[in-house]
ROTOR-615667 format. One record per residue (C-alpha): residue number from 0; x, z, y. Coordinates in Angstrom, 3 decimals. Layout:
// residues N
+-----+----------+----------+----------+
| num |        X |        Z |        Y |
+-----+----------+----------+----------+
| NUM |        X |        Z |        Y |
...
+-----+----------+----------+----------+
// end
This chain:
// residues 485
+-----+----------+----------+----------+
| num |        X |        Z |        Y |
+-----+----------+----------+----------+
|   0 |   62.570 |   77.171 |  103.682 |
|   1 |   59.699 |   79.352 |  105.192 |
|   2 |   61.312 |   81.589 |  107.853 |
|   3 |   61.982 |   85.358 |  107.693 |
|   4 |   61.346 |   87.522 |  110.773 |
|   5 |   64.122 |   90.270 |  110.429 |
|   6 |   65.118 |   93.451 |  112.729 |
|   7 |   68.765 |   94.134 |  113.091 |
|   8 |   69.294 |   97.731 |  114.218 |
|   9 |   72.564 |   98.473 |  114.890 |
|  10 |   74.050 |  102.262 |  115.823 |
|  11 |   78.022 |  102.559 |  117.028 |
|  12 |   79.944 |  105.492 |  118.003 |
|  13 |   83.448 |  105.751 |  118.772 |
|  14 |   86.138 |  108.921 |  118.339 |
|  15 |   87.616 |  109.395 |  122.163 |
|  16 |   86.173 |  109.524 |  125.774 |
|  17 |   82.644 |  109.622 |  124.605 |
|  18 |   80.015 |  108.705 |  127.486 |
|  19 |   76.658 |  107.829 |  127.697 |
|  20 |   74.821 |  106.137 |  124.531 |
|  21 |   73.787 |  102.539 |  125.916 |
|  22 |   71.887 |   99.683 |  124.211 |
|  23 |   72.701 |   96.384 |  123.711 |
|  24 |   69.668 |   93.783 |  123.303 |
|  25 |   70.279 |   91.968 |  119.921 |
|  26 |   68.336 |   88.050 |  119.587 |
|  27 |   68.682 |   85.448 |  117.792 |
|  28 |   65.919 |   83.039 |  118.897 |
|  29 |   62.831 |   83.722 |  116.532 |
|  30 |   64.618 |   85.091 |  113.705 |
|  31 |   66.501 |   88.735 |  114.704 |
|  32 |   64.982 |   91.196 |  117.574 |
|  33 |   66.143 |   94.839 |  118.086 |
|  34 |   68.514 |   96.800 |  119.735 |
|  35 |   72.295 |   97.993 |  118.995 |
|  36 |   73.117 |  101.028 |  120.707 |
|  37 |   77.097 |  102.562 |  121.030 |
|  38 |   78.627 |  105.082 |  122.756 |
|  39 |   81.271 |  104.040 |  124.816 |
|  40 |   85.149 |  105.173 |  124.407 |
|  41 |   88.238 |  104.186 |  125.389 |
|  42 |   91.460 |  103.073 |  123.021 |
|  43 |   90.220 |  101.862 |  119.889 |
|  44 |   92.692 |   99.617 |  117.543 |
|  45 |   90.116 |   98.965 |  114.887 |
|  46 |   86.334 |   98.510 |  114.717 |
|  47 |   84.672 |   99.326 |  111.318 |
|  48 |   81.170 |   97.952 |  111.003 |
|  49 |   79.299 |   98.866 |  108.159 |
|  50 |   76.535 |   97.247 |  106.478 |
|  51 |   74.291 |  100.049 |  105.195 |
|  52 |   72.537 |   99.888 |  101.721 |
|  53 |   69.472 |  101.181 |  101.177 |
|  54 |   70.473 |  104.130 |   98.793 |
|  55 |   72.532 |  105.343 |  101.864 |
|  56 |   70.721 |  104.217 |  104.995 |
|  57 |   72.101 |  103.639 |  108.472 |
|  58 |   72.409 |  107.166 |  109.710 |
|  59 |   74.146 |  108.394 |  107.001 |
|  60 |   76.491 |  105.616 |  106.594 |
|  61 |   77.669 |  106.021 |  109.875 |
|  62 |   78.517 |  109.740 |  109.952 |
|  63 |   80.388 |  108.947 |  106.613 |
|  64 |   82.304 |  105.980 |  108.178 |
|  65 |   82.871 |  108.468 |  111.118 |
|  66 |   84.541 |  111.391 |  108.706 |
|  67 |   86.747 |  108.459 |  106.990 |
|  68 |   88.249 |  106.848 |  109.647 |
|  69 |   90.722 |  108.329 |  111.757 |
|  70 |   90.584 |  108.556 |  115.643 |
|  71 |   91.549 |  104.897 |  116.945 |
|  72 |   88.870 |  103.456 |  114.894 |
|  73 |   85.313 |  103.372 |  116.232 |
|  74 |   82.660 |  102.668 |  113.846 |
|  75 |   79.473 |  100.847 |  113.685 |
|  76 |   76.692 |  100.189 |  111.322 |
|  77 |   74.310 |   97.251 |  111.152 |
|  78 |   70.860 |   97.682 |  109.092 |
|  79 |   69.108 |   94.464 |  108.956 |
|  80 |   65.453 |   94.587 |  106.886 |
|  81 |   63.199 |   92.026 |  106.165 |
|  82 |   59.771 |   92.517 |  108.348 |
|  83 |   57.537 |   91.159 |  105.685 |
|  84 |   57.715 |   90.381 |  102.047 |
|  85 |   57.274 |   86.940 |  101.501 |
|  86 |   57.663 |   84.959 |   98.402 |
|  87 |   61.634 |   83.406 |   98.994 |
|  88 |   64.990 |   83.477 |   96.955 |
|  89 |   67.472 |   85.671 |   96.671 |
|  90 |   70.048 |   83.242 |   98.650 |
|  91 |   67.356 |   82.582 |  101.252 |
|  92 |   66.821 |   86.258 |  101.994 |
|  93 |   70.758 |   86.634 |  102.395 |
|  94 |   70.662 |   83.887 |  104.640 |
|  95 |   68.567 |   85.305 |  107.081 |
|  96 |   69.549 |   88.793 |  106.880 |
|  97 |   73.303 |   87.331 |  107.526 |
|  98 |   72.181 |   85.678 |  110.822 |
|  99 |   70.374 |   88.536 |  112.056 |
| 100 |   73.649 |   90.947 |  111.278 |
| 101 |   75.607 |   88.299 |  112.739 |
| 102 |   73.606 |   88.284 |  115.910 |
| 103 |   73.920 |   92.330 |  115.738 |
| 104 |   77.490 |   92.219 |  115.411 |
| 105 |   78.241 |   89.999 |  118.484 |
| 106 |   76.389 |   91.902 |  120.857 |
| 107 |   78.346 |   95.045 |  119.850 |
| 108 |   81.348 |   92.971 |  120.106 |
| 109 |   80.570 |   91.710 |  123.630 |
| 110 |   78.481 |   94.199 |  124.766 |
| 111 |   80.507 |   97.087 |  124.282 |
| 112 |   83.641 |   94.677 |  126.194 |
| 113 |   85.859 |   94.971 |  123.101 |
| 114 |   89.140 |   93.221 |  124.025 |
| 115 |   89.981 |   90.765 |  121.177 |
| 116 |   93.673 |   91.395 |  121.887 |
| 117 |   93.633 |   94.948 |  120.999 |
| 118 |   90.770 |   95.853 |  118.528 |
| 119 |   90.263 |   94.260 |  115.241 |
| 120 |   87.156 |   93.989 |  113.701 |
| 121 |   86.793 |   95.151 |  110.066 |
| 122 |   83.263 |   94.090 |  107.938 |
| 123 |   82.392 |   96.821 |  105.485 |
| 124 |   79.918 |   96.206 |  102.680 |
| 125 |   78.855 |   98.599 |  100.386 |
| 126 |   77.375 |   98.095 |   96.712 |
| 127 |   74.185 |   95.933 |   97.318 |
| 128 |   75.474 |   94.893 |  100.688 |
| 129 |   78.939 |   93.635 |   99.703 |
| 130 |   77.488 |   89.791 |   99.135 |
| 131 |   75.843 |   89.786 |  102.745 |
| 132 |   79.605 |   90.897 |  104.382 |
| 133 |   80.972 |   88.005 |  102.550 |
| 134 |   78.024 |   85.662 |  103.762 |
| 135 |   78.947 |   87.201 |  107.534 |
| 136 |   82.354 |   86.815 |  107.027 |
| 137 |   82.572 |   83.250 |  105.870 |
| 138 |   80.630 |   81.871 |  108.944 |
| 139 |   83.072 |   80.579 |  111.524 |
| 140 |   83.541 |   82.224 |  114.510 |
| 141 |   82.549 |   85.317 |  113.772 |
| 142 |   85.671 |   87.482 |  115.316 |
| 143 |   85.979 |   89.196 |  112.202 |
| 144 |   89.525 |   89.698 |  110.950 |
| 145 |   88.827 |   91.699 |  107.774 |
| 146 |   86.105 |   92.690 |  105.218 |
| 147 |   86.038 |   95.902 |  103.030 |
| 148 |   84.164 |   96.020 |   99.926 |
| 149 |   82.896 |   99.218 |   97.908 |
| 150 |   81.739 |   98.692 |   94.605 |
| 151 |   80.874 |   95.130 |   94.707 |
| 152 |   78.253 |   93.578 |   92.620 |
| 153 |   81.152 |   90.953 |   91.302 |
| 154 |   78.514 |   88.565 |   90.017 |
| 155 |   76.800 |   88.516 |   93.165 |
| 156 |   80.074 |   87.432 |   95.441 |
| 157 |   80.098 |   83.787 |   96.473 |
| 158 |   82.916 |   82.925 |   99.286 |
| 159 |   82.636 |   79.211 |   99.738 |
| 160 |   86.096 |   77.034 |   98.726 |
| 161 |   86.215 |   75.427 |  102.330 |
| 162 |   86.796 |   79.132 |  104.431 |
| 163 |   90.179 |   80.092 |  106.284 |
| 164 |   92.129 |   81.692 |  104.126 |
| 165 |   93.552 |   83.913 |  106.889 |
| 166 |   90.977 |   86.714 |  106.749 |
| 167 |   91.808 |   90.019 |  104.538 |
| 168 |   90.051 |   91.353 |  101.902 |
| 169 |   90.150 |   95.066 |  100.626 |
| 170 |   87.974 |   95.861 |   97.761 |
| 171 |   87.996 |   99.635 |   95.894 |
| 172 |   86.461 |   99.246 |   92.708 |
| 173 |   84.772 |  102.018 |   90.638 |
| 174 |   86.262 |  103.262 |   87.412 |
| 175 |   86.043 |  100.841 |   84.197 |
| 176 |   87.199 |  101.396 |   80.760 |
| 177 |   89.974 |   99.810 |   79.223 |
| 178 |   90.679 |   96.072 |   79.635 |
| 179 |   86.998 |   96.058 |   81.320 |
| 180 |   88.853 |   96.643 |   84.635 |
| 181 |   91.207 |   94.134 |   84.451 |
| 182 |   88.736 |   91.678 |   83.383 |
| 183 |   86.777 |   92.393 |   86.458 |
| 184 |   89.489 |   92.431 |   88.740 |
| 185 |   90.187 |   88.747 |   87.938 |
| 186 |   86.534 |   87.119 |   88.180 |
| 187 |   86.796 |   89.011 |   91.598 |
| 188 |   89.556 |   87.276 |   92.448 |
| 189 |   88.126 |   83.937 |   91.761 |
| 190 |   84.886 |   84.855 |   93.339 |
| 191 |   87.018 |   85.626 |   96.422 |
| 192 |   88.388 |   81.902 |   96.352 |
| 193 |   90.807 |   81.560 |   99.247 |
| 194 |   90.668 |   85.280 |  100.257 |
| 195 |   91.388 |   85.992 |   96.624 |
| 196 |   94.906 |   85.104 |   97.082 |
| 197 |   96.362 |   87.933 |   99.209 |
| 198 |   92.960 |   90.483 |   98.808 |
| 199 |   93.995 |   94.058 |   97.911 |
| 200 |   92.124 |   95.339 |   94.784 |
| 201 |   92.012 |   99.061 |   94.027 |
| 202 |   91.011 |  100.286 |   91.195 |
| 203 |   89.370 |  103.778 |   91.410 |
| 204 |   90.957 |  105.941 |   88.752 |
| 205 |   88.030 |  108.569 |   89.728 |
| 206 |   84.380 |  108.783 |   90.168 |
| 207 |   82.918 |  109.425 |   93.647 |
| 208 |   79.840 |  111.644 |   94.678 |
| 209 |   79.271 |  109.736 |   97.846 |
| 210 |   79.986 |  106.599 |  100.296 |
| 211 |   82.165 |  108.592 |  102.185 |
| 212 |   84.576 |  109.405 |   99.596 |
| 213 |   84.868 |  105.965 |   98.664 |
| 214 |   85.754 |  105.020 |  102.000 |
| 215 |   88.113 |  107.924 |  102.313 |
| 216 |   89.767 |  106.616 |   98.955 |
| 217 |   90.299 |  103.201 |   99.980 |
| 218 |   91.575 |  103.703 |  103.700 |
| 219 |   94.025 |  105.964 |  101.962 |
| 220 |   95.291 |  103.135 |   99.729 |
| 221 |   95.213 |  100.313 |  103.220 |
| 222 |   95.833 |  103.021 |  106.487 |
| 223 |   96.900 |  105.709 |  105.272 |
| 224 |  100.268 |  107.349 |  104.523 |
| 225 |  102.273 |  110.448 |  102.321 |
| 226 |  104.912 |  112.222 |  103.307 |
| 227 |  107.124 |  113.215 |  100.414 |
| 228 |  108.182 |  116.501 |  101.290 |
| 229 |  111.105 |  118.190 |   98.775 |
| 230 |  110.880 |  115.075 |   96.491 |
| 231 |  107.336 |  115.752 |   95.975 |
| 232 |  104.025 |  113.812 |   96.985 |
| 233 |  102.525 |  116.433 |   99.635 |
| 234 |   99.338 |  116.421 |  101.786 |
| 235 |  101.196 |  117.524 |  104.893 |
| 236 |  100.506 |  115.061 |  107.830 |
| 237 |  102.999 |  113.419 |  110.403 |
| 238 |  102.239 |  115.800 |  113.044 |
| 239 |  103.328 |  118.942 |  110.208 |
| 240 |  106.552 |  116.899 |  109.756 |
| 241 |  107.161 |  116.567 |  113.573 |
| 242 |  106.810 |  120.317 |  113.964 |
| 243 |  109.443 |  120.649 |  111.068 |
| 244 |  112.003 |  118.688 |  113.418 |
| 245 |  111.217 |  120.773 |  116.617 |
| 246 |  114.833 |  121.800 |  116.770 |
| 247 |  115.892 |  117.641 |  116.781 |
| 248 |  117.128 |  115.807 |  119.621 |
| 249 |  116.787 |  112.591 |  118.169 |
| 250 |  113.506 |  111.596 |  115.713 |
| 251 |  114.286 |  107.835 |  114.440 |
| 252 |  111.007 |  106.600 |  113.079 |
| 253 |  111.896 |  103.692 |  110.546 |
| 254 |  108.589 |  101.343 |  110.107 |
| 255 |  107.665 |   98.554 |  108.281 |
| 256 |  106.030 |   95.737 |  111.071 |
| 257 |  102.485 |   95.847 |  111.279 |
| 258 |  101.948 |   97.858 |  108.570 |
| 259 |   99.102 |  100.191 |  109.612 |
| 260 |  100.391 |  103.249 |  107.868 |
| 261 |  103.552 |  103.409 |  109.453 |
| 262 |  102.144 |  102.952 |  113.091 |
| 263 |   99.440 |  105.806 |  112.537 |
| 264 |  102.703 |  108.145 |  111.381 |
| 265 |  104.151 |  107.195 |  114.698 |
| 266 |  101.516 |  107.928 |  116.826 |
| 267 |  100.741 |  111.378 |  114.694 |
| 268 |  104.603 |  112.460 |  115.495 |
| 269 |  104.467 |  111.186 |  119.291 |
| 270 |  101.312 |  113.304 |  119.792 |
| 271 |  102.690 |  116.146 |  118.659 |
| 272 |  105.966 |  115.867 |  120.828 |
| 273 |  104.222 |  114.687 |  124.117 |
| 274 |  102.552 |  118.249 |  123.086 |
| 275 |  105.723 |  119.998 |  123.319 |
| 276 |  106.816 |  121.461 |  126.639 |
| 277 |  110.528 |  119.689 |  125.921 |
| 278 |  111.128 |  116.522 |  128.366 |
| 279 |  110.413 |  113.505 |  126.135 |
| 280 |  111.203 |  109.807 |  126.164 |
| 281 |  109.818 |  106.938 |  123.505 |
| 282 |  112.337 |  104.676 |  122.996 |
| 283 |  111.124 |  101.169 |  120.696 |
| 284 |  113.003 |   98.262 |  119.570 |
| 285 |  110.170 |   96.437 |  120.647 |
| 286 |  110.827 |   96.414 |  124.436 |
| 287 |  114.142 |   94.427 |  125.372 |
| 288 |  116.468 |   95.841 |  128.185 |
| 289 |  115.659 |   92.989 |  130.848 |
| 290 |  111.961 |   94.428 |  130.915 |
| 291 |  112.607 |   98.032 |  131.646 |
| 292 |  111.569 |   97.591 |  135.707 |
| 293 |  108.351 |   95.992 |  134.560 |
| 294 |  107.401 |   98.658 |  131.886 |
| 295 |  108.105 |  101.266 |  134.835 |
| 296 |  105.968 |   99.683 |  137.096 |
| 297 |  103.035 |   99.781 |  134.600 |
| 298 |  103.652 |  103.323 |  133.489 |
| 299 |  103.818 |  104.653 |  137.123 |
| 300 |  100.348 |  102.999 |  137.622 |
| 301 |  101.860 |   99.712 |  140.113 |
| 302 |  100.880 |   96.942 |  138.353 |
| 303 |   97.840 |   96.923 |  135.552 |
| 304 |   98.222 |   96.002 |  132.093 |
| 305 |   97.607 |   92.367 |  132.514 |
| 306 |  100.969 |   92.118 |  134.447 |
| 307 |  102.507 |   94.179 |  132.339 |
| 308 |  101.832 |   92.336 |  129.472 |
| 309 |  102.694 |   88.789 |  131.417 |
| 310 |  106.299 |   90.410 |  132.305 |
| 311 |  107.490 |   92.186 |  129.323 |
| 312 |  107.266 |   89.855 |  126.399 |
| 313 |  105.460 |   92.366 |  123.692 |
| 314 |  105.618 |   91.380 |  120.378 |
| 315 |  102.572 |   89.759 |  118.837 |
| 316 |  101.225 |   92.671 |  117.040 |
| 317 |  101.514 |   94.991 |  120.346 |
| 318 |   97.751 |   96.040 |  119.798 |
| 319 |   99.937 |   98.416 |  116.821 |
| 320 |  102.099 |   99.824 |  119.747 |
| 321 |   99.784 |  100.010 |  122.480 |
| 322 |   98.393 |  103.044 |  121.182 |
| 323 |  101.892 |  105.152 |  121.508 |
| 324 |  102.729 |  103.313 |  124.990 |
| 325 |   98.711 |  104.035 |  126.557 |
| 326 |   99.705 |  107.748 |  125.074 |
| 327 |  102.806 |  107.683 |  127.087 |
| 328 |  101.511 |  106.254 |  130.554 |
| 329 |   98.947 |  109.172 |  130.381 |
| 330 |  101.599 |  112.144 |  129.734 |
| 331 |  104.207 |  110.795 |  132.166 |
| 332 |  106.322 |  110.402 |  129.223 |
| 333 |  109.365 |  107.861 |  130.241 |
| 334 |  109.539 |  104.674 |  127.609 |
| 335 |  112.430 |  103.129 |  127.211 |
| 336 |  112.930 |   99.795 |  126.456 |
| 337 |  115.772 |   99.804 |  123.921 |
| 338 |  116.914 |   96.435 |  122.508 |
| 339 |  119.299 |   93.684 |  123.658 |
| 340 |  117.110 |   90.566 |  124.619 |
| 341 |  116.558 |   88.317 |  121.519 |
| 342 |  117.786 |   85.295 |  123.415 |
| 343 |  121.087 |   87.056 |  124.018 |
| 344 |  121.376 |   88.127 |  120.169 |
| 345 |  120.235 |   84.708 |  119.023 |
| 346 |  123.216 |   83.327 |  120.939 |
| 347 |  125.687 |   85.990 |  119.196 |
| 348 |  124.131 |   84.326 |  115.690 |
| 349 |  124.157 |   80.817 |  116.578 |
| 350 |  128.016 |   80.961 |  118.513 |
| 351 |  129.696 |   84.289 |  117.347 |
| 352 |  130.581 |   87.671 |  119.077 |
| 353 |  133.041 |   85.708 |  120.883 |
| 354 |  129.770 |   83.876 |  123.149 |
| 355 |  129.585 |   87.528 |  124.894 |
| 356 |  132.527 |   87.400 |  127.045 |
| 357 |  130.558 |   84.287 |  128.738 |
| 358 |  127.544 |   86.423 |  129.350 |
| 359 |  127.090 |   86.823 |  132.883 |
| 360 |  127.148 |   90.410 |  134.364 |
| 361 |  123.471 |   90.697 |  134.733 |
| 362 |  123.148 |   89.770 |  131.060 |
| 363 |  126.144 |   91.691 |  130.193 |
| 364 |  124.167 |   94.852 |  131.655 |
| 365 |  121.200 |   94.348 |  129.186 |
| 366 |  123.426 |   94.474 |  126.014 |
| 367 |  126.079 |   97.269 |  124.703 |
| 368 |  129.403 |   97.663 |  126.238 |
| 369 |  130.747 |   97.218 |  123.271 |
| 370 |  129.885 |   95.454 |  119.575 |
| 371 |  130.608 |   97.301 |  116.390 |
| 372 |  130.385 |   94.800 |  113.160 |
| 373 |  132.486 |   96.648 |  111.004 |
| 374 |  132.701 |   96.723 |  107.086 |
| 375 |  131.164 |   99.836 |  105.628 |
| 376 |  127.881 |  100.747 |  103.317 |
| 377 |  125.499 |   99.292 |  106.506 |
| 378 |  127.401 |   95.668 |  106.374 |
| 379 |  127.007 |   96.109 |  102.400 |
| 380 |  123.182 |   96.621 |  102.730 |
| 381 |  122.646 |   94.339 |  105.073 |
| 382 |  124.726 |   91.601 |  102.828 |
| 383 |  122.675 |   92.528 |   99.758 |
| 384 |  119.523 |   92.239 |  101.815 |
| 385 |  120.391 |   88.913 |  103.038 |
| 386 |  121.544 |   87.516 |   99.249 |
| 387 |  124.826 |   87.768 |   99.905 |
| 388 |  127.871 |   86.369 |   99.527 |
| 389 |  131.368 |   85.870 |   97.738 |
| 390 |  133.722 |   85.003 |   99.766 |
| 391 |  133.502 |   84.192 |  103.340 |
| 392 |  130.138 |   83.038 |  105.097 |
| 393 |  130.364 |   82.397 |  108.841 |
| 394 |  126.408 |   82.345 |  109.266 |
| 395 |  126.444 |   85.652 |  107.847 |
| 396 |  129.009 |   87.554 |  109.586 |
| 397 |  127.405 |   85.961 |  112.467 |
| 398 |  124.519 |   87.393 |  111.579 |
| 399 |  125.191 |   90.780 |  110.718 |
| 400 |  127.093 |   90.751 |  114.164 |
| 401 |  123.557 |   90.277 |  115.874 |
| 402 |  122.315 |   92.564 |  113.695 |
| 403 |  125.137 |   95.195 |  114.622 |
| 404 |  124.788 |   94.392 |  118.243 |
| 405 |  121.356 |   95.096 |  118.279 |
| 406 |  121.736 |   98.559 |  116.797 |
| 407 |  124.694 |   99.144 |  119.453 |
| 408 |  122.678 |   98.880 |  122.326 |
| 409 |  119.638 |  100.629 |  120.936 |
| 410 |  121.829 |  103.502 |  120.151 |
| 411 |  123.397 |  102.941 |  123.731 |
| 412 |  119.659 |  102.910 |  125.479 |
| 413 |  119.236 |  106.262 |  124.087 |
| 414 |  122.218 |  107.748 |  124.927 |
| 415 |  122.397 |  106.796 |  128.518 |
| 416 |  118.917 |  108.474 |  128.971 |
| 417 |  119.891 |  111.592 |  127.049 |
| 418 |  122.754 |  111.887 |  128.935 |
| 419 |  120.806 |  111.572 |  132.508 |
| 420 |  118.488 |  113.663 |  131.059 |
| 421 |  120.398 |  117.094 |  129.810 |
| 422 |  118.213 |  118.983 |  127.292 |
| 423 |  115.532 |  116.357 |  126.695 |
| 424 |  114.216 |  114.530 |  123.411 |
| 425 |  113.970 |  111.104 |  122.382 |
| 426 |  111.636 |  109.816 |  119.532 |
| 427 |  113.103 |  106.108 |  118.502 |
| 428 |  110.858 |  103.464 |  116.489 |
| 429 |  112.655 |  100.502 |  115.209 |
| 430 |  111.911 |   98.208 |  111.544 |
| 431 |  113.002 |  100.910 |  108.681 |
| 432 |  116.124 |   98.832 |  108.331 |
| 433 |  117.965 |   99.995 |  111.462 |
| 434 |  117.858 |  103.141 |  110.507 |
| 435 |  117.092 |  104.218 |  106.778 |
| 436 |  119.758 |  106.384 |  105.416 |
| 437 |  121.019 |  107.292 |  108.791 |
| 438 |  123.011 |  103.890 |  109.272 |
| 439 |  122.563 |  101.497 |  111.773 |
| 440 |  121.283 |  102.891 |  115.053 |
| 441 |  121.497 |  106.861 |  114.220 |
| 442 |  125.091 |  106.189 |  112.962 |
| 443 |  125.939 |  104.449 |  116.201 |
| 444 |  123.857 |  106.919 |  118.350 |
| 445 |  126.069 |  109.865 |  116.537 |
| 446 |  129.596 |  108.097 |  116.966 |
| 447 |  128.495 |  108.036 |  121.053 |
| 448 |  127.227 |  111.595 |  121.140 |
| 449 |  128.304 |  113.514 |  118.348 |
| 450 |  126.796 |  116.896 |  119.424 |
| 451 |  123.134 |  115.250 |  119.139 |
| 452 |  121.853 |  116.793 |  115.902 |
| 453 |  119.514 |  113.285 |  114.320 |
| 454 |  116.753 |  113.419 |  112.178 |
| 455 |  115.681 |  109.781 |  110.225 |
| 456 |  111.954 |  109.408 |  109.318 |
| 457 |  111.487 |  106.272 |  106.985 |
| 458 |  108.716 |  104.604 |  106.309 |
| 459 |  108.670 |  102.241 |  102.978 |
| 460 |  106.372 |  101.629 |  100.261 |
| 461 |  106.160 |  103.165 |   96.843 |
| 462 |  109.524 |  102.272 |   94.832 |
| 463 |  110.921 |  100.067 |   97.555 |
| 464 |  112.766 |  103.649 |   98.796 |
| 465 |  115.941 |  104.986 |   98.275 |
| 466 |  117.688 |  108.058 |   97.860 |
| 467 |  117.518 |  110.004 |  101.538 |
| 468 |  119.957 |  110.215 |  103.084 |
| 469 |  120.576 |  113.792 |  105.080 |
| 470 |  118.315 |  114.813 |  107.550 |
| 471 |  115.881 |  111.934 |  106.312 |
| 472 |  112.558 |  112.114 |  105.611 |
| 473 |  110.603 |  109.659 |  103.506 |
| 474 |  106.708 |  108.448 |  104.308 |
| 475 |  105.049 |  106.263 |  101.494 |
| 476 |  103.084 |  103.794 |  103.154 |
| 477 |  100.368 |  100.907 |  102.134 |
| 478 |  101.609 |   98.248 |   99.788 |
| 479 |  101.838 |   94.680 |  101.139 |
| 480 |   99.039 |   92.378 |  100.690 |
| 481 |   99.534 |   90.802 |   96.880 |
| 482 |  100.559 |   86.719 |   97.019 |
| 483 |   98.611 |   85.216 |   93.992 |
| 484 |   99.272 |   81.936 |   93.005 |
+-----+----------+----------+----------+
// end
């Protein structure tokens, strides 16, 4: 194969705290040379790196990506071109362009100092650059966690059978008539190999005028949300919803753990509440009571983030909650570590509620003063969720007691803070099962402080939502990835 010289040029822009443009050198032996430029920003949950098709160009794609993505997503565009027009097969040209693009990608990740712990890198192919995106992502060690394909030429997609199957793929397909769409989707799933088992494929129902509209449409399906207002789909935002809840003392936001749409809802609502003059605290299921001192130190700037993460046992997907924590830290908003330590809840499950009496005084201070695992609608819902059991099942009873103790502790944590901060507001985040229908934590908080005005926001996939209870609002968030055989 004759070596083809290429140039990889990369442009990058980010949403917040923009500073002076800085260059990044891009080199890969004799194959690639050029310069990558970026605008340094502060926090970035995701970095979407586009591969510009010739019909769009790098600058235009960069602008369209910026307009389509939210303000926790940084965007970049790589444009790799062959320097000289020599005879070579399409596969050879693709391989060389992939080397150049990987060099540019590596340069921006390293040069912009993105934290692999907090920033998820997503590669975006469009039209004829989709095979290039697949080629780049197929190589080990790229740091890519997701691939987006916009209107890919299905016949040109080839994923090696031995690639890691952990990479998430999202695809937008242009409209097809009749059975054509079904056939094309099946071909694509097969062409994606190991990635096809969980690929989310969105068959567009309409035609688009430009690439930006296509990206916006796909992000709506995989990163967006829809507030159901008065029983109808609405275009109101989560901030609009927060403004409607301004007279409530406590607002529960029930999430689907790891769902991008749900975490976006949390962040937008929190931003609105932070901007209000009323004193506010963010309460979370994700932090446990015994780590409150370390959490307080971080919020007060007494320890750095590394020490904070070391001492607070954050969830594996803490990157999803980091924007909320950082927003509170920047605005002097208290964060309540609301949950019971998992090891204590686990003991209740394994040994039964009687074990609580064996807890030390310090351990008891990290739990609710009393366990309420009563029969009723919440217990019925829990047993149904767990598969149910006719007759007595001690394992399920212990599991329900453990679940109830978590709810009791979170409710008490919120109540304790409100009693010490009269007239304040709390936004509490937890898995949607803990609060949907006003059951679980909200009903236990109402029992502790009947005077409170409590609202519930429940994030759910379409079709999974139940009838909303009083003072409850439902938000549709992106569906989970499919599990194909």
